Steps between C-alpha positions, in 0.01 A plus 500: 500500500176516300168401645209363298397854405845594368554770770859490625425672834224272628582172674446178299151356496460145627200276454526319833181386668430426861350154540367363826507124549439260786787271599507233769671612818750213479612612155534863615713385794728302268535796263571735790770264631675525162466871421390831642367603157183293483355689202824475304525129575146440375559711186817304418319169561219601264744613228700177539187283474370690196837464330500126576149466355602688186803275453287191554244629253774567243649156560160334463439692178837386363419139595161525327662648189756218486231233543284665235794520258590133543133408463480688169834370376621193692866410507603248240691188611805605298515818710532325836608139438869580438517665843331226702826310560658819637256521789615387843229360724612461858301314763 
C-alpha cells in the first residue's frame, strides 16, 4: 500500500483531526445507550447529515434550473393540452 509520499513501507497517512465539542448530558446518555463507540456514532451522524445537505442542495439546484428554464422558455399550450385529459385527480 502506498502512502501519500509514495513509500511502500510506511503506513498510510490520514488527515483525521481531533475535535472537542460540548454535548448535553441527555444526548450523551442516549448515544451511550445505543452504542459503545460514541466517537464513531458521532462521525457517522456528521457524514450522514452532510450527505443529506449535499443531496438537498443538489435537489434545490435542479429545481432552480427547471424553474429558470421554464421562465426563459415557457411551455406552449400545444405541449401540455393533449395530456390534460389523461390526468387522474383523486380526492
